[in-house]
N, C-alpha and C positions, 0 to 999 in steps of 0.2 A: 504494500500499500504506500502511495506517495501523498505527501502533505504539502499543500501550497498555501502560503500566506500572501494575500494582496494587500499592500500597504502604500501609504503616501499621504501627502497633505490633503486636507479636506477640500472637496470640490474638483479634484483632478480627474475623476472618472474611474476610480479604482473598482467601484461596484459594477460598473458597466464592463470593465475589462475582466473582472472575476466571473461575471455572468457569461460573457462571450467565451471565455476559456472553458467554463463548465459545460456549455453547450457543445463546443467543438470536441472536447475530450469525451463527452457522452456518446458520440457517434461510434466509438469503438470500445469504450470502457464504462464501468459503473461509477457514477460520480455523485458525491454529496457536497453541496455548497451550503455553507453556514455563514450567516451575517452576524457579526459581533458588534457592528456599528450601531450605537444608540439611535442614530438617525437612519433607520432602515429604509431602503428603497428596493430591496431585492424582489419583494412581492410585486411592486409596481413594474419593475423591469420585465418580469415574466407574466404580468397581468393576472396574478392570483392573490388570494387573501391568505397570508401566513400568520398563524397564531401560536408562536412559541412551540411548535411541534413539527416533526419531520413530515413533509408532504411529497407525494410522488407527482412529478411533472410529466415524465415519460417513463418507460420501462427501465431506463438506465440512468435517469437524472432525478435526484431528490433535492428538495429545498428546505431550508430551515432558517428562521430568524430568532435570535436569542433576546428575550426580554430582560435587559440588564438590571432594571429595578427589582423585578421579581427574583432574578437569580441572586442578587445581592442580599435580599431579605432571607431567602432560603439558606444561603451560605452562612449568614450571621446567626440564624436560628440554630443551625446544626452546631456551630461552635459554642453558642450559649448553652445548648443542651449538654455538650461534652464537659464544659466548665462546671455547670451545675451538678452534673453527676459525679465528677471527680472530686470536687471540693464541697461536698455536702455540708460539712461542718461550718462553712462560711455563709450558709443560707440565713443564719440568724442575724447577719449583718445587713440584710435587705439589699442584695446586689442588684435588684431590678432597676434601681435608679442609675446604676453604672452601665448596665447592659443597654438601657434605652438610648444612651448617647453613642454607643459603639457604631451605629449605622452611619455616623458622620466621620468616623475615623478614617484617616488617609490609608489607602491600600485596600479597602473593602471591595471596591469595584474590580480592582486588578486581580485580587485573589479569587473573586467569584468568576471572572472571565477565565482565569487560568484553570480553575477547577472544571469549568465547562469544557474547555479544550481537551484537558486530560481525559475526562469521561468520554467525550466524543471519539477520541483516538482509540481509547481502550475498548469501547463497546461496538463501534461501527466497523468491524473488521471485514465485512462482506463487500466493502467498496474498494475499487482500485485507486481512486483519488478522493481525498477530502480537501475541499477548498475553503479557506477562511477569508471572508471579507472583513478586514479589521477596522477599528476606529482610527481617527486621525493620529498623526505621528506620536505625540506625547504619550497618550494612553497605551498605544501599541508597544513602544519601547519599554514602558514601565512593566507591563505584564510579561513581556518576553524576558525581562531581566530577573523576574521573581524567582524562577527555579534556582539560579545560582546564588542569589541573595539569601533565599530561604534555606538552602543547604548549609550555607555558612552559619546562619543563626541556629539551625537545628543541631549541628555538630557541637556548637558551644553549649547549647542547652543540655545536650546529652552528657557532656563533661560535668556540668554543674549538678545535674541530677545524680550522677554516679557518685560525686563527692558527698552529696547529702545522704545517700544511702550508705556510703562507707562510714560516715560519722554515726549514723543511727545504729549500724551494726556494732560499732565500737561501744556505744551506750548499752546496747542489748547484752554484750558480753560482760559488761560491768554489773548491770542491774538485774539481769535475769531475762526471762521470757518476755518479749514485747507483744502485747495483745491489743488489737484495736480493730474496729469494723471499717475504719477508713483505709482505703487503698494507699493513701498518701504515706502511711506509716510502714508499708512493706519495706524490708531492707534487702531482700533478694532481688537482683536485677530482673531475673526471668519472671518474677511474680509482680513486678511493679507496673501498674496500668499506664502510668505516665511515660515511663521508658518505652513500653511496648508501642504506645502511640507515636512517640518521637521516632522510633526505629521504622515504623510503618511509613510515616510521612517522609522520612529521609529516603527510603527505598523508592517511593512513588516519585519524588522530585528528581532523584538521580536518574530514574528511567525516563522521565519526561525530558530532562535536560539532554540526555543522550539522543533521544529522538529528534529534538529541535536542532541539534548540532550534526545530525547524521546525514548520510548521502540521500536518503529518501525525503528529506525536508527541503523545500525551496521557498525563499522569500522573493517576491516580485515587487519591485518598487515602480509605482506609476507616478509620472510627473508631467507637467505641462511646459511648453516652450516660453517660460517667463522667468524673471529673476527671482521673484519670491519663491516659486516652486523649486528653483535651483538651490537656493540657500537652505530651505528646509530639507530638501532631499539629501544634500550633503551632510547635514547634521544627523539625519537618520542613518546614512551609510556609515558615518563614523561610529555611531552607537552600535550598529550591528557588528562592526569590526571589533569593537571593545568586548562585545558579548560572544564573539566567535560564532556568530550565526550566519548561515549560508545564503548570501545574496546571489541569486542565480540569473536574474533577468531584470533589465530596465526597460520600461515602456514609456516612450515619449508620445503622449496622447494629445489629441485635439490640434494636430498640425494642419495648417492651411497654407495656401500659396502666399498669403500675406505675411505669415510669420515663419516661413521656412528658414530665413537667414538667422533669426533668433533661435529656432529649433537646432540648427547646426552649432551655434555658439553654446547653447546649454548642453548639448550632447558632448561637445569637446571638453567642457569643464567637468562633466560627470565622469568621463573616462579617466581624468586625472586622479580621481578618488577610487574608481573601480575599473582598473585597466583591463582585466580579463573577462568582465561581465558583458555579455551581448546586449545590444540595444535594438528594440523593435520600435519602428516609427508608425504610428497610427494616424491616418488623416481623418479630419473631422468630417462626419457625414450627418446631414440633417434628416436623413430618411430613417424612420422607425418602422421596421417590418415585423411581421408575426414570427416569434421564435419557433412556433410549431411547424412552420414551413422551412425551417433550417436557415433563416436569414436574420438571426437575432441582431438587431441594431445595425444591420448592413455592414458588419465588420467582415470583409472578405479575406483580409490577411489572416494567415494561420498564426495566431499568437502563442500556440502551444508547441511549436516545433522544437523549441529549446527546453521544453519541460517534460516531454514524454520519453 
């Protein structure tokens, strides 16, 4: 299975490019395209109503839009349930007031998106391609960075937890049998619920990070022939390089006869940052045709030749 992330500055046409690639690839393969962008237009592109569930468009093409607010609420509730179950003795402190403000905590949306991506990759194994239409640059870089950031924090938390258990074991040896209903007081690593959860999270994020950095993952950067798009695209390319994530294709979208000179200038500058990454140039077409006739958005160029 191959995984494709279409990203870029807001408004450059990455949803259109992702949809066109999904349609073209679905002529020979089974494809699932998932919109992660809060400003969804995947359903509009294909002319269907998508409601946060996988919908069949053709026998080989499936569509899905993620409800980010709903996803964030569900993610937060799961974490609250884990905390409440693990730290039962703290319920007397009335933590509800603290949990109620967690929805505003930085990183909730990013972790919710990352959880959705991980679940999709894990569960949808019957597809040849999974295409993710991502949010604008900033949010995309943040959730793509999360696996590596989280692994670092989890490793540190495991070390801290092991030291806590070691000290409790020492106390146990001095004072006798340690008895409590709270899992927090377990001193054997293999019996400690918190350590078991940290180990499981570490395994999951290590596996996801390996997938994101692997040969079967491709990030496709869509940009327009203008200076603002160039500057933001270069920032995104630098971020991907720092994260060691595989940029496989650049798409210069909405090129016209009037801006061809600027298109060449932007492409030349993009190549300075990504020398070996191929660039596809897509000319702007005002014609909107029916996808079911095989002419989605009248994109006649094969934008998938560098991805298959």
